N, CA and C atoms as an extended XYZ file, in Angstrom:
528
Properties=species:S:1:pos:R:3:atomname:S:1:resname:S:1:resid:I:1 pbc="F F F"
N       226.859       52.007       86.942 N   MET     1
C       225.609       50.883       86.911 CA  MET     1
C       224.616       51.078       87.990 C   MET     1
N       225.252       51.451       89.207 N   THR     2
C       224.439       51.435       90.250 CA  THR     2
C       223.196       52.686       90.052 C   THR     2
N       223.750       53.641       89.523 N   LEU     3
C       222.714       54.716       89.418 CA  LEU     3
C       221.847       54.475       88.471 C   LEU     3
N       222.047       53.555       87.250 N   GLY     4
C       221.069       53.388       86.270 CA  GLY     4
C       220.305       52.308       87.068 C   GLY     4
N       220.741       51.292       87.758 N   TRP     5
C       219.902       50.314       88.358 CA  TRP     5
C       218.864       50.948       89.302 C   TRP     5
N       219.299       51.859       90.159 N   ASN     6
C       218.494       52.414       91.084 CA  ASN     6
C       217.396       53.424       90.382 C   ASN     6
N       217.680       54.128       89.390 N   VAL     7
C       216.807       54.706       88.473 CA  VAL     7
C       215.632       53.889       87.700 C   VAL     7
N       216.043       52.562       87.537 N   ALA     8
C       214.938       51.718       86.925 CA  ALA     8
C       214.272       51.316       88.085 C   ALA     8
N       214.995       51.080       89.250 N   GLY     9
C       214.161       50.541       90.491 CA  GLY     9
C       213.100       51.402       90.949 C   GLY     9
N       213.359       52.757       91.021 N   VAL    10
C       212.300       53.670       91.408 CA  VAL    10
C       210.887       53.579       90.586 C   VAL    10
N       211.045       53.188       89.210 N   ILE    11
C       210.104       53.109       88.537 CA  ILE    11
C       209.257       51.644       88.684 C   ILE    11
N       210.037       50.582       88.864 N   VAL    12
C       209.399       49.249       89.226 CA  VAL    12
C       209.074       49.353       90.724 C   VAL    12
N       209.606       49.775       91.543 N   LEU    13
C       209.184       49.697       92.748 CA  LEU    13
C       208.284       50.567       93.107 C   LEU    13
N       207.919       51.516       92.570 N   GLY    14
C       206.734       52.596       92.788 CA  GLY    14
C       205.478       51.766       91.988 C   GLY    14
N       205.791       51.194       91.054 N   PHE    15
C       204.570       50.432       90.517 CA  PHE    15
C       204.057       49.220       91.415 C   PHE    15
N       205.403       48.654       91.747 N   ALA    16
C       205.012       47.236       92.819 CA  ALA    16
C       204.191       47.646       94.102 C   ALA    16
N       204.701       48.783       94.691 N   ALA    17
C       204.402       49.311       95.928 CA  ALA    17
C       202.805       49.745       95.962 C   ALA    17
N       202.666       50.635       94.796 N   ILE    18
C       201.147       51.019       94.521 CA  ILE    18
C       200.348       49.957       94.273 C   ILE    18
N       200.399       48.811       93.628 N   THR    19
C       200.157       47.674       93.041 CA  THR    19
C       199.437       46.739       94.427 C   THR    19
N       200.808       46.633       95.314 N   ALA    20
C       200.539       45.658       96.225 CA  ALA    20
C       200.308       46.437       97.816 C   ALA    20
N       200.231       47.904       97.518 N   ARG    21
C       200.154       48.529       98.658 CA  ARG    21
C       201.006       48.112       99.964 C   ARG    21
N       202.170       47.869       99.577 N   SER    22
C       203.330       47.576      100.362 CA  SER    22
C       204.353       48.589      100.908 C   SER    22
N       204.213       48.732      102.045 N   VAL    23
C       205.157       49.673      102.842 CA  VAL    23
C       206.625       49.330      102.671 C   VAL    23
N       207.068       48.139      102.645 N   ALA    24
C       208.402       47.722      102.491 CA  ALA    24
C       208.872       48.036      101.048 C   ALA    24
N       207.977       47.811      100.175 N   LEU    25
C       208.329       48.054       98.638 CA  LEU    25
C       208.571       49.647       98.548 C   LEU    25
N       207.268       50.476       99.395 N   ALA    26
C       207.520       51.796       99.048 CA  ALA    26
C       208.797       52.527       99.689 C   ALA    26
N       209.092       52.032      100.923 N   GLY    27
C       210.418       52.329      101.452 CA  GLY    27
C       211.809       52.143      100.721 C   GLY    27
N       211.682       50.874      100.193 N   PHE    28
C       212.773       50.564       99.187 CA  PHE    28
C       212.723       51.352       98.290 C   PHE    28
N       211.750       51.812       97.640 N   GLY    29
C       211.768       52.657       96.355 CA  GLY    29
C       212.201       54.011       96.918 C   GLY    29
N       211.922       54.531       97.907 N   VAL    30
C       212.448       55.798       98.366 CA  VAL    30
C       213.809       55.741       98.672 C   VAL    30
N       214.403       54.651       99.270 N   ASP    31
C       215.637       54.312       99.777 CA  ASP    31
C       216.508       54.290       98.168 C   ASP    31
N       215.842       53.924       97.055 N   SER    32
C       216.505       53.828       95.677 CA  SER    32
C       216.842       55.286       95.293 C   SER    32
N       215.689       56.178       95.531 N   VAL    33
C       216.016       57.755       95.183 CA  VAL    33
C       217.070       58.275       95.953 C   VAL    33
N       217.274       57.834       97.468 N   ILE    34
C       218.095       58.377       98.192 CA  ILE    34
C       219.793       57.711       97.592 C   ILE    34
N       219.608       56.743       97.272 N   GLU    35
C       220.687       55.722       96.745 CA  GLU    35
C       221.216       56.582       95.434 C   GLU    35
N       220.106       57.238       94.642 N   ILE    36
C       220.653       57.926       93.166 CA  ILE    36
C       221.355       58.999       93.788 C   ILE    36
N       220.970       59.610       95.078 N   GLY    37
C       221.528       61.010       95.481 CA  GLY    37
C       222.847       60.498       95.778 C   GLY    37
N       223.307       59.609       96.613 N   ALA    38
C       224.434       59.205       97.065 CA  ALA    38
C       225.482       58.766       95.935 C   ALA    38
N       224.820       58.187       94.730 N   SER    39
C       225.589       57.895       93.620 CA  SER    39
C       226.365       59.086       92.988 C   SER    39
N       225.374       60.122       92.936 N   TRP    40
C       225.789       61.255       92.372 CA  TRP    40
C       226.962       62.129       93.154 C   TRP    40
N       226.904       61.948       94.479 N   VAL    41
C       227.789       62.431       95.456 CA  VAL    41
C       229.321       61.740       95.044 C   VAL    41
N       229.367       60.150       94.951 N   VAL    42
C       230.412       59.722       94.465 CA  VAL    42
C       230.986       60.184       93.071 C   VAL    42
N       230.093       60.438       92.172 N   LEU    43
C       230.638       60.699       90.902 CA  LEU    43
C       230.986       62.186       91.194 C   LEU    43
N       230.635       63.345       91.968 N   TRP    44
C       231.109       64.470       91.971 CA  TRP    44
C       232.736       64.497       92.632 C   TRP    44
N       232.818       63.491       93.600 N   GLU    45
C       234.114       63.297       94.273 CA  GLU    45
C       234.979       62.910       93.373 C   GLU    45
N       234.744       61.842       92.714 N   LEU    46
C       235.513       61.379       91.402 CA  LEU    46
C       236.120       62.288       90.481 C   LEU    46
N       235.175       63.420       90.227 N   ALA    47
C       235.486       64.599       89.196 CA  ALA    47
C       236.106       65.691       89.679 C   ALA    47
N       236.455       65.456       91.219 N   GLY    48
C       237.206       66.695       91.958 CA  GLY    48
C       236.299       67.842       92.255 C   GLY    48
N       235.156       67.620       92.481 N   VAL    49
C       234.074       68.799       93.055 CA  VAL    49
C       234.572       69.274       94.456 C   VAL    49
N       234.193       70.504       94.617 N   SER    50
C       234.648       71.150       95.880 CA  SER    50
C       234.174       70.346       97.094 C   SER    50
N       234.985       70.333       98.175 N   ASP    51
C       234.494       69.811       99.427 CA  ASP    51
C       233.331       70.428      100.115 C   ASP    51
N       233.134       71.768       99.810 N   ASP    52
C       231.913       72.451      100.429 CA  ASP    52
C       230.619       71.825       99.783 C   ASP    52
N       230.705       71.833       98.534 N   ARG    53
C       229.343       71.322       97.632 CA  ARG    53
C       229.543       69.685       98.189 C   ARG    53
N       230.362       69.112       98.291 N   GLN    54
C       230.033       67.504       98.549 CA  GLN    54
C       229.558       67.575      100.121 C   GLN    54
N       229.969       68.289      100.922 N   ARG    55
C       229.505       68.278      102.359 CA  ARG    55
C       227.963       68.557      102.304 C   ARG    55
N       227.667       69.575      101.641 N   ARG    56
C       226.155       69.819      101.567 CA  ARG    56
C       225.279       68.866      101.002 C   ARG    56
N       225.887       68.193       99.890 N   ALA    57
C       225.013       67.050       99.096 CA  ALA    57
C       224.974       65.986      100.133 C   ALA    57
N       226.136       65.642      101.032 N   ILE    58
C       226.107       64.317      102.110 CA  ILE    58
C       224.944       64.754      102.810 C   ILE    58
N       224.774       66.232      103.414 N   ARG    59
C       223.755       66.556      104.367 CA  ARG    59
C       222.568       66.333      103.941 C   ARG    59
N       222.414       66.733      102.694 N   MET    60
C       221.014       66.628      101.944 CA  MET    60
C       220.633       65.395      101.912 C   MET    60
N       221.514       64.315      101.489 N   ILE    61
C       221.376       62.773      101.618 CA  ILE    61
C       220.870       62.243      102.943 C   ILE    61
N       221.564       62.970      103.994 N   GLY    62
C       221.237       62.437      105.430 CA  GLY    62
C       219.803       62.980      105.821 C   GLY    62
N       219.624       64.054      105.367 N   ILE    63
C       218.101       64.755      105.705 CA  ILE    63
C       217.090       63.944      104.821 C   ILE    63
N       217.281       63.461      103.837 N   SER    64
C       216.589       62.363      103.069 CA  SER    64
C       216.170       61.063      103.769 C   SER    64
N       217.249       60.659      104.306 N   PHE    65
C       217.233       59.528      105.296 CA  PHE    65
C       216.147       59.908      106.439 C   PHE    65
N       216.236       60.992      107.116 N   VAL    66
C       215.433       61.312      108.224 CA  VAL    66
C       214.081       61.130      107.524 C   VAL    66
N       213.687       61.987      106.725 N   VAL    67
C       212.443       61.861      106.111 CA  VAL    67
C       211.778       60.476      105.557 C   VAL    67
N       212.558       59.752      105.114 N   LEU    68
C       212.388       58.136      105.058 CA  LEU    68
C       211.989       57.592      106.228 C   LEU    68
N       212.903       57.906      107.364 N   ALA    69
C       212.834       56.983      108.684 CA  ALA    69
C       211.455       57.561      109.329 C   ALA    69
N       211.132       58.742      108.961 N   VAL    70
C       209.801       59.322      109.820 CA  VAL    70
C       208.526       58.486      108.912 C   VAL    70
N       208.765       58.396      107.568 N   TYR    71
C       207.533       57.874      106.870 CA  TYR    71
C       207.411       56.331      107.346 C   TYR    71
N       208.535       55.765      107.472 N   LEU    72
C       208.659       54.239      107.523 CA  LEU    72
C       207.944       53.895      109.020 C   LEU    72
N       208.354       54.816      109.899 N   ALA    73
C       208.048       54.613      111.191 CA  ALA    73
C       206.492       54.720      111.320 C   ALA    73
N       205.972       55.850      111.044 N   ALA    74
C       204.655       56.195      110.746 CA  ALA    74
C       203.825       55.079      110.000 C   ALA    74
N       204.018       54.855      108.805 N   GLN    75
C       203.368       53.778      107.937 CA  GLN    75
C       203.442       52.479      108.329 C   GLN    75
N       204.478       51.978      109.024 N   SER    76
C       204.682       50.523      109.618 CA  SER    76
C       203.742       50.428      110.570 C   SER    76
N       203.920       51.345      111.712 N   THR    77
C       203.112       51.474      112.931 CA  THR    77
C       201.595       51.272      112.545 C   THR    77
N       201.253       52.343      111.529 N   PHE    78
C       199.886       52.306      111.294 CA  PHE    78
C       199.379       50.931      110.677 C   PHE    78
N       200.254       50.506      109.806 N   VAL    79
C       199.835       49.364      109.131 CA  VAL    79
C       199.616       48.204      109.855 C   VAL    79
N       200.460       48.240      110.984 N   LEU    80
C       200.365       47.015      112.044 CA  LEU    80
C       199.305       47.430      112.781 C   LEU    80
N       198.998       48.405      113.375 N   ALA    81
C       197.944       48.701      114.239 CA  ALA    81
C       196.643       48.425      113.767 C   ALA    81
N       196.313       48.873      112.379 N   ILE    82
C       194.989       48.532      111.992 CA  ILE    82
C       195.080       46.893      111.191 C   ILE    82
N       196.202       46.455      111.386 N   GLU    83
C       196.374       44.957      110.808 CA  GLU    83
C       195.870       44.904      109.124 C   GLU    83
N       196.573       45.947      108.380 N   TYR    84
C       196.418       46.157      106.926 CA  TYR    84
C       197.132       44.768      106.390 C   TYR    84
N       196.602       44.091      105.366 N   ARG    85
C       197.176       43.158      104.817 CA  ARG    85
C       197.641       43.455      103.361 C   ARG    85
N       198.794       43.770      103.030 N   PRO    86
C       199.026       43.999      101.687 CA  PRO    86
C       198.987       42.787      100.803 C   PRO    86
N       198.796       43.257       99.550 N   HIS    87
C       198.588       42.256       98.346 CA  HIS    87
C       199.966       41.544       98.150 C   HIS    87
N       199.843       40.425       97.336 N   HIS    88
C       201.201       39.870       96.923 CA  HIS    88
C       201.851       40.713       95.863 C   HIS    88
N       202.906       40.569       95.776 N   SER    89
C       203.733       41.366       94.625 CA  SER    89
C       204.705       40.471       93.945 C   SER    89
N       204.484       39.753       92.730 N   PRO    90
C       205.308       38.971       92.026 CA  PRO    90
C       206.318       39.987       91.490 C   PRO    90
N       205.852       41.296       91.053 N   VAL    91
C       207.107       42.104       90.320 CA  VAL    91
C       207.792       42.509       91.530 C   VAL    91
N       207.273       42.795       92.647 N   GLY    92
C       208.343       43.290       93.983 CA  GLY    92
C       209.362       42.110       94.237 C   GLY    92
N       208.702       41.034       94.278 N   MET    93
C       209.684       39.819       94.450 CA  MET    93
C       211.012       39.686       93.600 C   MET    93
N       210.207       39.469       92.320 N   ALA    94
C       211.341       39.286       91.288 CA  ALA    94
C       212.416       40.617       91.193 C   ALA    94
N       211.968       41.740       91.530 N   TRP    95
C       212.701       43.000       91.606 CA  TRP    95
C       213.730       42.955       92.555 C   TRP    95
N       213.356       42.673       93.847 N   THR    96
C       214.172       42.708       95.132 CA  THR    96
C       214.937       41.381       94.988 C   THR    96
N       214.744       40.333       94.575 N   ALA    97
C       215.786       39.125       94.358 CA  ALA    97
C       216.751       39.418       93.314 C   ALA    97
N       216.460       40.164       92.288 N   THR    98
C       217.479       40.455       91.116 CA  THR    98
C       218.232       41.659       91.879 C   THR    98
N       217.583       42.586       92.422 N   THR    99
C       218.367       43.663       92.932 CA  THR    99
C       219.430       43.180       94.049 C   THR    99
N       219.159       42.153       94.899 N   ALA   100
C       220.016       41.866       96.111 CA  ALA   100
C       221.163       41.160       95.326 C   ALA   100
N       220.859       40.355       94.237 N   LEU   101
C       222.173       39.717       93.583 CA  LEU   101
C       223.187       40.952       92.922 C   LEU   101
N       222.455       41.661       92.141 N   VAL   102
C       223.110       42.775       91.448 CA  VAL   102
C       223.837       43.736       92.304 C   VAL   102
N       223.295       44.275       93.673 N   MET   103
C       223.878       44.980       94.632 CA  MET   103
C       225.094       44.325       95.095 C   MET   103
N       224.877       42.944       95.339 N   PHE   104
C       226.111       42.330       96.177 CA  PHE   104
C       227.412       42.173       95.135 C   PHE   104
N       227.016       41.898       93.988 N   ALA   105
C       228.075       41.992       92.724 CA  ALA   105
C       228.652       43.378       92.670 C   ALA   105
N       227.914       44.534       92.629 N   LEU   106
C       228.377       45.755       92.478 CA  LEU   106
C       229.195       46.031       93.634 C   LEU   106
N       228.788       45.485       95.027 N   ALA   107
C       229.695       46.130       96.061 CA  ALA   107
C       230.921       45.425       96.179 C   ALA   107
N       230.925       44.346       95.776 N   THR   108
C       232.392       43.568       95.737 CA  THR   108
C       233.032       44.194       94.475 C   THR   108
N       232.699       44.638       93.374 N   GLY   109
C       233.364       45.368       92.456 CA  GLY   109
C       233.896       46.802       92.701 C   GLY   109
N       233.130       47.570       93.522 N   LYS   110
C       233.462       48.746       94.323 CA  LYS   110
C       234.423       48.863       95.345 C   LYS   110
N       234.356       47.790       96.107 N   ALA   111
C       235.340       47.445       96.991 CA  ALA   111
C       236.727       47.259       96.379 C   ALA   111
N       236.752       46.360       95.471 N   LYS   112
C       238.008       45.956       94.889 CA  LYS   112
C       238.554       47.249       94.078 C   LYS   112
N       237.836       47.833       93.302 N   THR   113
C       238.325       49.052       92.823 CA  THR   113
C       238.748       50.188       93.534 C   THR   113
N       238.022       50.444       94.804 N   GLY   114
C       238.251       51.463       95.623 CA  GLY   114
C       239.747       51.059       96.224 C   GLY   114
N       239.801       49.867       96.744 N   ARG   115
C       241.226       49.661       97.186 CA  ARG   115
C       242.266       49.670       96.304 C   ARG   115
N       241.861       49.418       94.984 N   ALA   116
C       243.004       49.470       93.949 CA  ALA   116
C       243.325       50.850       93.614 C   ALA   116
N       242.432       51.651       93.626 N   LEU   117
C       242.637       53.006       93.466 CA  LEU   117
C       243.153       54.091       94.695 C   LEU   117
N       242.941       53.190       95.672 N   GLY   118
C       243.154       54.070       97.079 CA  GLY   118
C       241.962       55.172       97.397 C   GLY   118
N       240.784       54.881       96.823 N   ASN   119
C       239.764       55.811       96.961 CA  ASN   119
C       238.892       55.437       97.991 C   ASN   119
N       239.081       56.166       99.129 N   SER   120
C       238.031       55.726      100.327 CA  SER   120
C       236.420       56.016      100.098 C   SER   120
N       236.246       57.074       99.290 N   VAL   121
C       234.869       57.256       99.056 CA  VAL   121
C       234.291       56.182       98.135 C   VAL   121
N       235.096       55.680       97.339 N   LEU   122
C       234.486       54.578       96.391 CA  LEU   122
C       234.224       53.188       97.362 C   LEU   122
N       235.450       53.000       98.149 N   SER   123
C       235.114       52.018       99.138 CA  SER   123
C       233.949       52.065       99.814 C   SER   123
N       233.581       53.408      100.424 N   ALA   124
C       232.427       53.461      101.386 CA  ALA   124
C       231.342       53.219      100.535 C   ALA   124
N       231.279       53.841       99.248 N   GLU   125
C       230.203       53.621       98.442 CA  GLU   125
C       229.790       51.886       98.345 C   GLU   125
N       230.836       51.203       98.088 N   GLY   126
C       230.885       49.724       97.939 CA  GLY   126
C       230.044       49.334       99.448 C   GLY   126
N       230.407       49.880      100.521 N   ARG   127
C       229.705       49.281      101.774 CA  ARG   127
C       228.217       49.709      101.750 C   ARG   127
N       228.000       50.999      101.199 N   VAL   128
C       226.415       51.352      101.006 CA  VAL   128
C       225.725       50.370       99.970 C   VAL   128
N       226.440       49.995       98.879 N   THR   129
C       225.971       49.104       97.915 CA  THR   129
C       225.527       47.641       98.594 C   THR   129
N       226.693       47.144       99.578 N   MET   130
C       226.378       46.007      100.151 CA  MET   130
C       225.094       45.944      101.063 C   MET   130
N       224.930       47.172      101.924 N   ILE   131
C       223.785       47.354      102.689 CA  ILE   131
C       222.622       47.108      102.073 C   ILE   131
N       222.634       47.848      100.654 N   ASP   132
C       221.431       48.079       99.939 CA  ASP   132
C       220.930       46.512       99.313 C   ASP   132
N       221.809       45.809       99.149 N   GLY   133
C       221.646       44.283       99.016 CA  GLY   133
C       221.056       43.519      100.134 C   GLY   133
N       221.485       43.724      101.129 N   ILE   134
C       221.114       43.415      102.586 CA  ILE   134
C       219.483       43.901      102.851 C   ILE   134
N       219.365       44.792      102.447 N   LEU   135
C       217.993       45.565      102.624 CA  LEU   135
C       217.149       44.852      101.561 C   LEU   135
N       217.719       44.757      100.285 N   ALA   136
C       216.777       44.191       99.248 CA  ALA   136
C       216.393       42.773       99.811 C   ALA   136
N       217.152       41.970      100.501 N   SER   137
C       217.161       40.631      100.980 CA  SER   137
C       216.007       40.593      102.103 C   SER   137
N       216.015       41.737      102.969 N   ALA   138
C       215.201       41.827      103.904 CA  ALA   138
C       213.741       42.056      103.290 C   ALA   138
N       213.525       43.158      102.329 N   VAL   139
C       212.277       43.269      101.824 CA  VAL   139
C       211.835       42.008      101.051 C   VAL   139
N       212.897       41.411      100.474 N   LEU   140
C       212.236       40.121       99.867 CA  LEU   140
C       211.813       39.148      100.875 C   LEU   140
N       212.508       38.746      101.757 N   LEU   141
C       211.852       37.758      102.823 CA  LEU   141
C       210.702       38.410      103.265 C   LEU   141
N       210.241       39.677      103.661 N   GLY   142
C       209.032       40.126      104.019 CA  GLY   142
C       207.762       39.706      103.117 C   GLY   142
N       208.118       39.918      101.844 N   LEU   143
C       207.268       39.556      100.791 CA  LEU   143
C       206.944       38.273      100.223 C   LEU   143
N       208.063       37.568      100.534 N   LEU   144
C       207.790       36.045      100.501 CA  LEU   144
C       207.076       35.406      101.663 C   LEU   144
N       207.349       36.056      102.937 N   LEU   145
C       206.597       35.385      104.070 CA  LEU   145
C       204.913       36.046      103.902 C   LEU   145
N       204.656       36.956      103.443 N   ASN   146
C       203.406       37.383      103.296 CA  ASN   146
C       202.809       36.411      102.067 C   ASN   146
N       203.532       36.252      101.003 N   ALA   147
C       202.652       35.725       99.835 CA  ALA   147
C       202.623       34.246      100.259 C   ALA   147
N       203.513       33.317      100.831 N   PHE   148
C       203.749       32.058      100.813 CA  PHE   148
C       203.250       31.369      102.205 C   PHE   148
N       203.454       32.295      103.313 N   VAL   149
C       203.228       31.777      104.668 CA  VAL   149
C       201.977       32.547      105.260 C   VAL   149
N       201.554       33.676      104.539 N   GLY   150
C       200.343       34.491      105.199 CA  GLY   150
C       200.695       35.399      106.268 C   GLY   150
N       202.205       35.663      106.411 N   TRP   151
C       202.481       36.514      107.579 CA  TRP   151
C       202.415       37.966      106.978 C   TRP   151
N       201.085       38.455      106.990 N   TRP   152
C       200.960       39.908      106.485 CA  TRP   152
C       201.867       40.938      107.299 C   TRP   152
N       201.913       40.741      108.474 N   TRP   153
C       202.927       41.729      109.263 CA  TRP   153
C       204.564       41.669      109.000 C   TRP   153
N       204.835       40.510      108.086 N   ALA   154
C       206.205       40.694      107.601 CA  ALA   154
C       206.530       42.016      106.851 C   ALA   154
N       205.533       42.337      105.921 N   ASP   155
C       205.820       43.351      105.285 CA  ASP   155
C       206.193       44.596      106.151 C   ASP   155
N       205.397       45.196      107.050 N   PRO   156
C       205.602       46.411      107.853 CA  PRO   156
C       206.986       46.186      108.721 C   PRO   156
N       207.132       44.842      109.060 N   VAL   157
C       208.441       44.690      109.809 CA  VAL   157
C       209.674       44.908      109.059 C   VAL   157
N       209.688       44.346      107.594 N   ALA   158
C       210.593       44.763      106.767 CA  ALA   158
C       210.730       46.299      106.729 C   ALA   158
N       209.498       47.048      106.731 N   GLY   159
C       209.651       48.623      106.663 CA  GLY   159
C       210.740       48.985      108.004 C   GLY   159
N       210.432       48.352      109.251 N   TYR   160
C       211.131       48.528      110.309 CA  TYR   160
C       212.732       48.374      109.945 C   TYR   160
N       212.952       47.171      109.182 N   VAL   161
C       214.444       47.141      108.788 CA  VAL   161
C       214.913       48.135      108.056 C   VAL   161
N       214.079       48.711      107.110 N   LEU   162
C       214.578       49.849      106.355 CA  LEU   162
C       214.723       50.979      107.456 C   LEU   162
N       214.066       51.303      108.378 N   LEU   163
C       213.941       52.312      109.235 CA  LEU   163
C       215.131       52.312      110.125 C   LEU   163
N       215.448       51.111      110.409 N   TYR   164
C       216.728       51.261      111.180 CA  TYR   164
C       217.937       51.481      110.297 C   TYR   164
N       217.956       51.050      108.866 N   TYR   165
C       218.989       51.461      108.353 CA  TYR   165
C       219.030       53.079      108.010 C   TYR   165
N       217.704       53.469      107.932 N   ALA   166
C       217.547       54.912      107.531 CA  ALA   166
C       218.045       55.845      108.866 C   ALA   166
N       217.627       55.620      109.828 N   VAL   167
C       218.167       56.282      111.043 CA  VAL   167
C       219.722       56.224      111.162 C   VAL   167
N       220.249       54.910      111.077 N   ARG   168
C       221.649       54.951      111.162 CA  ARG   168
C       222.454       55.642      110.042 C   ARG   168
N       222.094       55.598      109.109 N   GLU   169
C       222.595       56.691      107.825 CA  GLU   169
C       222.658       58.100      108.001 C   GLU   169
N       221.130       58.522      108.243 N   ALA   170
C       220.762       60.042      108.913 CA  ALA   170
C       221.777       60.438      109.928 C   ALA   170
N       221.994       59.567      110.767 N   ARG   171
C       222.997       60.067      111.944 CA  ARG   171
C       224.475       60.442      111.246 C   ARG   171
N       224.965       59.138      110.496 N   GLU   172
C       226.238       59.222      110.151 CA  GLU   172
C       226.644       60.366      109.294 C   GLU   172
N       225.598       60.575      108.227 N   LEU   173
C       225.474       61.552      107.278 CA  LEU   173
C       225.418       63.085      107.584 C   LEU   173
N       224.301       63.087      108.583 N   ILE   174
C       224.205       64.524      109.167 CA  ILE   174
C       225.451       65.059      109.894 C   ILE   174
N       225.908       64.155      110.647 N   GLY   175
C       227.108       64.301      111.435 CA  GLY   175
C       228.525       64.555      110.837 C   GLY   175
N       228.444       64.280      109.650 N   HIS   176
C       229.481       64.310      108.631 CA  HIS   176
C       230.165       65.676      108.497 C   HIS   176
């Protein structure tokens, strides 16, 4: 279910990011692409794929987070420096609000199932899904503050929240 949600999210977030010219939505869309890769790693692990292939896939996901971090750092800083004001995105707000709810529910289910099966990879994926829900909430907050309070800078600040997450995940996965 996480995999399908993130595939749909890439499409919706891509449209919303381009329409609103939102750094946070673009970053969250790229994060969804990375999460698709992480979901495949979990599926491989559950299918009993070799440890070597899994390690390579995890490192590739880590490198993807590095690329995301570089993009977010550059774009968020540039947007703040020139005081670029993104447009409002009702589609982005609706999608991130729904995504937060879905991810929190999926995270709970994965954690329960992982514990019941004694599967540490599935339990870890549950934590990643929980973080995805938190990130969706942060992006939503930035979009809402921009739309309803006029705090245009909340969008790139939400991009910095994603940046923090990307750096943290990259360090953990590349060192894995």
